[in-house]
C-alpha positions in Angstrom: -7.7 -8.3 4.2 -6.7 -11.2 1.9 -9.1 -12.9 -0.4 -8.5 -16.6 -1.1 -10.0 -18.8 -3.8 -9.4 -22.6 -3.7 -9.7 -24.9 -6.7 -8.8 -28.4 -7.8 -11.1 -30.5 -5.7 -12.5 -33.6 -7.4 -13.8 -37.1 -7.1 -10.9 -39.5 -7.3 -10.2 -43.1 -6.4 -8.0 -44.3 -3.5 -4.4 -44.2 -4.4 -4.8 -41.3 -6.8 -3.2 -37.9 -6.6 -4.7 -34.4 -6.7 -3.3 -30.9 -6.5 -5.3 -28.1 -4.9 -4.6 -24.5 -5.6 -5.2 -21.4 -3.5 -4.9 -18.0 -5.2 -4.6 -15.0 -2.9 -5.5 -11.4 -3.7 -5.6 -8.2 -1.7 -3.1 -7.4 1.0 -1.0 -10.5 0.3 2.2 -8.9 1.5 0.8 -9.0 5.1 0.5 -12.8 5.0 3.0 -14.6 7.2 1.6 -18.1 6.8 -0.8 -19.9 4.5 -2.5 -23.0 5.7 -4.7 -25.8 4.5 -7.4 -27.2 6.7 -10.1 -29.7 6.0 -13.5 -30.6 7.4 -15.3 -33.9 6.9 -19.0 -34.3 7.4 -19.8 -34.4 11.1 -16.3 -33.6 12.2 -14.4 -30.5 13.3 -12.1 -28.6 11.0 -8.6 -30.0 11.2 -5.2 -28.8 10.3 -3.5 -30.3 7.2 -0.5 -28.2 6.4 0.9 -24.7 6.5 3.7 -22.9 4.8 5.5 -19.9 6.2 8.3 -17.7 4.8 10.8 -20.2 6.1 9.3 -23.6 6.5 6.4 -25.9 6.1 4.5 -28.0 8.6 2.2 -31.0 8.3 -0.3 -33.0 10.4 0.7 -36.5 11.2 -2.2 -37.7 9.1 -0.8 -36.4 5.9 3.0 -36.2 6.5 4.8 -38.0 3.8 1.8 -38.0 1.4 1.0 -34.3 1.0 3.3 -31.5 0.0 2.6 -27.8 0.4 4.3 -25.3 -1.8 4.0 -21.7 -3.0 4.6 -19.6 -6.1 5.1 -16.0 -4.9 5.0 -14.8 -8.5 1.4 -16.1 -8.8 0.3 -15.5 -5.2 -0.6 -19.1 -5.2 -0.2 -21.9 -2.6 -0.5 -25.5 -3.7 -1.3 -28.7 -1.9 -0.1 -31.8 -3.7 -1.9 -34.8 -2.4 -0.6 -38.3 -3.2 -1.8 -41.7 -2.1 -5.2 -40.4 -1.3 -7.3 -42.4 1.1 -11.0 -42.5 1.8 -10.2 -40.7 5.1 -9.0 -37.7 3.1 -12.5 -37.0 1.9 -13.4 -33.5 3.1 -13.9 -29.9 2.1 -10.4 -28.3 2.0 -10.0 -24.7 3.0 -7.1 -22.4 2.4 -6.4 -19.7 5.1 -4.0 -16.8 5.6 -2.4 -15.7 8.8 -1.3 -12.1 9.4 -0.2 -12.4 13.0 3.3 -13.3 14.0 3.9 -16.5 15.8 7.0 -18.6 16.5 7.4 -22.1 17.7 6.4 -25.6 16.8 2.7 -25.1 17.6 2.3 -22.1 15.5 0.0 -21.9 12.5 -1.5 -25.2 13.2 -4.9 -24.1 14.6 -7.7 -22.4 12.8 -7.9 -19.5 15.3 -4.4 -18.4 14.2 -5.7 -17.6 10.7 -7.4 -14.5 9.7 -8.8 -14.9 6.2 -10.4 -18.0 4.7 -11.5 -19.2 1.3 -14.8 -20.8 0.5 -13.4 -24.4 0.3 -13.1 -27.1 -2.4 -14.5 -30.6 -2.1 -12.3 -33.6 -2.3 -13.9 -37.0 -2.4 -11.9 -40.2 -2.4 -13.7 -43.4 -3.2 -12.4 -46.7 -1.9 
């Protein structure tokens, strides 16, 4: 099992930038992908971005504005969020996947991830 702790959420204004961090501990070597998801009030949890050992993938809603990266020496995955909009307001969750998957649709749905963090709140005021 992998334990995940997110941080970096805050209240910001539209157009601002923010960087979220996700620190992993435990059986981190078993992680094949780490993803960010978000859930706004009254909405379902949605995919934001994921990073594997070879590439990164983004939802259409954030492509070009958000960047996912990782520092293996710190067991940390980051989500750099630029040009934030009110629609980005949500609780952001980090998740780790231990199952192998190949193809475009992989690591884009929550049921493909095994371990989850507690979430961090991002609020963007317009």
